[in-house]
N, C-alpha and C positions, 0 to 999 in steps of 0.2 A: 423417503428422504435418505435413509441410511445407505441404500444401494447406490444412490446418486453420489453421495459423498465418497463412498468407497471407490467408485469408478473414477471420480475426479482425482482423488489422491493417487490411485494406481496409474492413471494416464499421465499425470504430472510427473510422477516418479520415473516414468520411462523417458522423460525429456530432461536429461542433464542432471539427475540426482546421483550423487556419488554413492559408493557402497555404504558409507556410514549413514547417510540419509535413508537409504533403502532398508538397512537394518533397523533404524529407528521406526520406520513405518511398519516393518514386519513384526515388531514387538509391541506395538500400540494398537488399540482398537481404532479402526478407521471410521471415526464418528465426527460430529460437528466440533467437538472440543479439540480433537487432534487437528482438524482443519484450521481452526482459529489459531492454535499454538504454532502450527507450521507457518502460516501466513505472517503472523506477527513476529515470529522468531527469526525468519530468514528473508528479509527484504531483498537480499542479493539474488535470490531465485527469480524475483520479478525484474531486477535489473537485467538479467540475462535473457529471460523468456517472456516478458510481459506482452509482447506483440503476438505470441502464439498461444499462451496459456489462457488468454481472455476468452477465446472460443470454447475451450474445454470447460471453463467455469460457467459460461452462459448455458452450455448444453446440459449441465448437471445441476443447475440452480433452480430449486423450487422455492415457493414463498416462505415456507417454514425455515429453510436454510438461510434465505436472504434476510429474514427478520433476525435470526440469531447472529449473523455476521454484522448487520447494522447495529445491533445492541453492543457489539464489540468494536464498533467504529471501523468496520470494513464495508465500504460502499461500492457496489458494482452497478453501473448504469443508473445511478441515483439521480433523481430530478427534484429540485426544491431545496429545502433547508436541511441542515444537519446541525443539531445542537450537541456539542461535546460537553458533558457535564462533569468530567473529571480529567485530571492530567493523564496523558497517555503517550507512550513513546513509539507507538506504531498505529497511526491513523491512515487508512488507505482510501483513495478515490481512484477507481479504475473504469475502463470502458468509456462509454459516452456520458459519463456523469456531468451534470451541470448544477453545481451546488453552491449555496451560500452557507458558510460555516460561521457559527456563533459559539462562544465559549464562556465559561465562568471566569470571574476575576482571579488572578494569580495562577491560572492554568499554565502548565508546561506541556507543550505539544510537539511531537515530531510527526510531520505529515508527509506522506508519499503520494504523488500523483502519477498516474500512468495512462497510456493510450491517448485518447482524445479528451480526457477529463478537463472540464473548465471549473475552476474553484475560486470563489471570491471569499476572502477571509476578513471577518470583522473582529479584530482582537479586542479582548476585554482589558480592563485596567490591570496593569502589572503582569500581563501575560508574557511568557517566553515561548516563541514559536520558531521552529526550524522546519523548512520545507525543502524536499527534494522533488523536483519536477522532471519527469522523464518522457521520452517519446515525443508526442505532439501535444502534450498537455499545456494548459495555460493557467497561470495563477495571478490573481490580483490581491494585494494586501492593503487594506484601508488603514489610514493613520489612526493611531491612538497614542497620545503623548507618553504614557507610562509603559507601553508595551515595547518589547524588543523582538524583532523578527529578522531571520536570515533566510534567504531563498537561493538555492543552488539549482542551476539549470543545466540539464544534460540533453543530448540529442538535439531535437528541434524545439524543445520546450520554450515557452515564452513566459515572462513574468514582469510585473510592474508593481509599483506602490511603495509603501512605507516600510522598506526592508533593506538590509544589506544584501545586494544581489550580486551573485558571482556565477559566471558561466564556467562549467567544468567539463573535462573530457573523461570518458570512461572506456576502457578497452575491454570489450566483451570476450567471453570464453576463458576467463581467468578463474572464476569460481562457478559452482553449480553447473559444471560441464560434463558430469558423469565420470570424471577421473578423480582418483584419490589425490589428496594433497601430499606430496612427499614429505617425510619427516625432515626437520631441520638439523 
C-alpha cells in the first residue's frame, strides 16, 4: 500500500504541482494520511488535472487505500450508496462512480464530482449542500423542503433537481500548473 501511495503522490507531483507543493510533499511522509490531506485540501489540482490524474489513481489504488479514502469521503469508481455521516467540506466522487448519496440531518456538505461520475443526492432535513460538477459528471438533487442546495456546473457537466443551478466557466492552467504564483 505504502509504495503505491508514494508512487501516486510522486507521479501527481510531476503533473503541475508548484515548488511549494513539491516542498510540502518532500517534507511529509508519503502515506495515506498525506494523500487524504492533499486531495481534500487542494481541489484545484483536480480542476486542472482530473482527466489525467484518474488513471494514476486507478493504477495505484489497492483495496486498503480505497477503504481509507472512502472512510474520508473520497470515492473513486464507487458503485452503490454512500452514507455521509458528518459534515464535510470536501466530499469527492471521481471516475466512473454511480452513487446515491444519503446524509444526516443538519449536515453541511461540499461535494466535488469529476470525470464521468453520476451522483444522486437525497438531502436530509435542514442540510446545506454545495456541489461543483466537473468534466462529464452528472448530478441529480432530490427535493427536501428544509434543505438548501447549490449546484455549479463546469465543462460538460449536467445537473438537475431541487437546487440553485448555475453554469460556470473555468479557465484552466491558472493554478496547479507547476509555476510559482508571483508575489503581489
